[in-house]
N, C-alpha and C positions, 0 to 999 in steps of 0.2 A: 558571385556566379549565382546559379539561384540552387538551391538542393540536390534535387537531380541529378543536376551535375559534376554533384558532389560525387554519385551513388554512382555515377554512370558504368560505371566497370570495374570487375576487382585486378588492379597489374598490378603487383607484386612489386615499386620499384626502390628496391632495397640495395640495387649499388651490387648486388651482385656481379663477377662476372662472366660475362658472357662467351668463355672462348670456345665454345664446341657447339656450334647450333647444328641440328639434323634434323634432312627437314623426309619424316620418314613417309608421307604422302605427296613427293614435291609436283606433281600434277595435277592435276585432276581428279580424284575420286570422288564418286560418292558418300562420302559423309566427309559434311566439313572436319569435324574432331570423333576422336576415337578414343577413349581411357580405359582401358583394358576392354569386360568387353560390354562397356558403355558402349554406346556412338550417339551422334550427334549429324541428320541428315542433314545434305543441304538445302533440298527443302525444306524442311523445320525451319535449321537453322536463318534461310531468308524470311522464313515469314515473323521468326523470332528480330529482325530486326526491324521490317517496315514496321513491324507494332509498337519498339520500343521508340523508331522515328518519330513515330507519331507521339507519342507517348512525350517525347525530348522536343517538339514542334510545341506542344500547348500548355509545352510548363514554359518555353524559351524568346516563343516566336517564330522562331522557325528553326530547320534541324538542317541547313547551311553546311555546317562548319561537319559532318557525318562523311558528306558526300567529297570520290576525288573532283581533281579542276571539271571536267566533266558537267560537272552538276546534276550524273545521272548515276554513273556507278557512287560505290560506299566507298572513301577513304581506309587504305587497308591497314594506316594507324585503328580505325574504328573496328573496320574486321578483328584483328588482331589482336586489340584489348576488351574484345567481347568474348572471344575466344580463351582466351585467356581468365576471362573470368568464368567460365563453365571449367574449363583448368580444374582451378584451381576450389572451384567445389563441388568435382569428383572427385580431386582429391582426397579433400577431407572426409568425405563418405567414405573413401575404403577405408584412411585411412583412423574412423571411429568401425568403423566393423572389424579391421585386423584390429585394435586395442581390443575391441566385445564394449564400445560403450552404444548404451542406453538411447536414446533416440527417443523424449518423448515429445506427448502433444502437447506438451506445456512448453518445452526449447522451441516447438516447431511454431507455437503462440506468438512463443516472447519474438520468434522472430521476424514473423511475420507480423507485428510492431511496427517493429523498426523499418523491415524494408516500408508499413505503409508513412511515416514518419520521415523520410528520408526522397521519394519518389517522390515529392508535396514544391510544386511550385511557391510562386515566391507571393500570392497572393492567399494563400495556405490552403490549396485542394491537395487533394493524393489525385494520383494516377494510376499507382502499385495495380488499381481492379481493372484498366485497360490494358496490360499486359496482354500476351496473347498464356496464355492456359497454363500451359506446358511449361513456360520460363518461368513462369508463377512459381513454381511447382520446383520448380529446378532451386528461382534461389532461394526461397525457403526452406528448403530438404539438401538447400550446402550451407548457408546461413548455421543454419543451427547447426548443422554437425562440423565448421570451424570454428562457434561460439564452443561445444561442449567441449571439442579433443583441448581448445584456451583453454577451457578449465580444468583437465587433464595436464598440461603441461604446466603449467602455473603451478597447480601442487607439486609438478617432476622438479621444477625449475630452481631450483636448488639442489639440485643433489651435481659431479661436476659436466655426469652426462649430458648434458642438458647444455648448463654453462658450456660446454665445450664446443657443441654444436652451433648454438649463437655462437663464437666466439668463430668462431670454423665460418661460416654466413653469414660472417662484417666485414667478405676481403678485405681493402688496401683499409679497410676503418683503421686499423689498431695496428699499423706499417710505418716504421723510422720513431723518432723518436718525441715524443708525446706528454701530454700535460692532461692528468684530468683534475678538477677543480671543482673546487661549489668559491657562492660569491654573498651579499647580503650588501645591497646599493641603495645606498640615499643621494637623492638626484640633489645637487646642486641648482636652484630658481627650479626651473621648468627640466632638466635632466637632456632634454635634446639633444647639447652637444655640437650644436652649430653656432650659439655666440657663446664669449666666456662669460659665464658666471660672476656677480661678485666677491668681492667678500663678502661683505656680509649673508650671500649666501650659502658662498664656500662654510662658514664660520656658521652659519646653519646646521649643516648639514653635515660639518664633521662633530656638534656638540651630537647630535639622537643617534652618532655612529658611537659613539663613546659608549654611553646609555644603552646601548645595544650589547656595547661588549663587556659593560658591568653587567651584567647579565649574564653571560657564558656559565656556561658547569663545562669548563675543558673542550671538549667537542662535543660532550654525548647531548648537545639541542640545541646544534648549530641549525639544523633544518627545520630547527619546532622555529629560533626568529627568524627565519629567511621566510619560512612562509608565514608570518605574518607580521615582517615589517620593510620589504625588501620593496624596495621602486623600480627591483626589475621583475615583470609581476607571471612573466615566461619563468626565468630560473627557480622563481621563488617559488610557483607553486610544482619542487619538484625538489624542494626547499632547499635552493640556493644551485644544483645542477650544472652544471655549461657544461658539464660532457666531457668526453677529451675529445684534445686538440691538438695541431706541429706548433712548432715554434711562430710568432709573426702574426697570431689567428688575431689576438687580441689590440686596445693599446697601447700604445706602446710600454706606462708608467706600468700595466696592467700585466701587460706580455713581461715585464724583464721580472718584477714582483713572487707571477708566480713562478719566474723558470729560474728565482734565486730565493726567495723563501723555501723553512725548513720545512718536512715533509710531516702531515700527518699534527700541525697544531695554528693556530690563529695567528696572524702575524700581524702587523700592526696597518694601524690603516694605509688606504694607498687613494693619493688623489688623483683625479684626470677629469678633462671636458665635463665629465655628466659630473662627479659627485663625491664621496668621497666609499670605499668598498674596506669589502672586509677577507679574507678569502684564509680557504683553507686549500690544502696543497694534496691530494691524498696519492696520485702517483703521478713520475716522473720521469723521462727515457722510452730504453724499449718497450714497450709493452705484453709482452707474457698474456699466453694466459693465465699464469699462474700468478702475474704480478695485479692483470686484471677481472677475473678470481670473484673480488670481491664488489665489486665498485658493478661488472656484470650484475650478478645475486642482487643487488640495495636499486640498479633500476632496472630490474623485470617487468616490470607495471611497465616503462616507458617501454619496452621493446615486443610485446608484444607483438608486433609485426610481424618484425625481423625473427623470433621467434620461429611462430606460428610457419614463416617461408622457408624456415631449418629447413622445420619438420614435412610439410608437403613436398620439396626437394628430393628431401630424404626418401619417403614415398613414391617419386615418379619413378622415382632408380630403377625400381621395383616392378614397372607395370611397362604399356607396351603403350606409347600413347602416336598418336599419327595427326595427322596438318592434311588438312587443306593446301600445297603449296601456294594458295591463287591467294589464301587471305592471315597465314601469315609462316611463320617457322619456329618450331622448338624448339628454345635451349639446352640439350641435357644441363649444363654445372649448374641452372638455377632452378630446371621443374619448371619454368615458363613460357610464354607465345609471343614473338614480336614479331613488328612489321615486314610482311616476304624484304623487302629494299634491306631491310634489316638496321633499321632506326631503333630506341630507345622506345623506352613507352610512352603514350601521348602525355604533351605537356598539358590540357585541357583539364587530364583527367584527376582532380587536388585531391580526392578521397578513394581509397583501394579497399574492396568484399571484407581482405581478412582487418581494415580498419574500423569498419564497423561489427565486424563482429569483436573484437576486440573490447569498444564504446557499451556490449549488454555485458559486461567480467566488473561493470562499476569505476 
């Protein structure tokens, strides 16, 4: 997927429960979206959609997937996602103002640079300048505000109040019995799990795991060793963190170890179809806030999108939001906009504006 697809729209698809759907403008309205005193007229909305579609077509060869089945009207998933983008940007601006955060020219310049880099075709040309000027300004101001708010949230992030917001915004993520674990994996052979490794390949994997195990200083340097050595590059980049998962989420040997080995210590090497693992279990059982508070704090950087979503949902609860019912529905519980048909976030939208704001934090 080309980069412009990735930054198409800000859809905060965070698994928040959409149990209350408010259509404060259920019929046609002079404004496509109102957020407090700010509004986006239907005319400006149409202009922005058309400009974006032109830009999208330049980067992708066609904009047909933005249209409905008839080929002429806009797909409601697209209009809802587009409005959700504008909503999240405006909520961030309101939040920044309420917090007394000053948005500097340097913030705006950094936001514009990110946008120019992401509105890019596979040939490397940036199409950001081709967007409607009003839309450009809205994106720059909103993204700058989101980045500034995220910086403040990071600074506040380890407070009980901030972590509680993140926990509450996680929906069913922490419901039921779960295990929070990290691991270091050394592949046996290719490590793809599709063919059984040979005894010699397992022996090589075990020898390297034993070498890593000998470097452990209790658990204090586990994350550093995972980052430096684990063949699971995804979790390795996060110090081996696999997050919190229900029973049955892993291959049987790994799952058994995660649910039986002592908590807070590095267990014996575990053999699976992929190779050998060193596992440390941080938390296991019913994941109350107190049980996962430290885990939330340690994974804060990877949860920036969720943290911002929780913040903006709180802001949305304090302002009047109106949506033209032809284009989307406002979800009060999450402070987001979904398709009029009640569908969830468009699956074609791979990244969110919140993700983009988070990427500016390094």
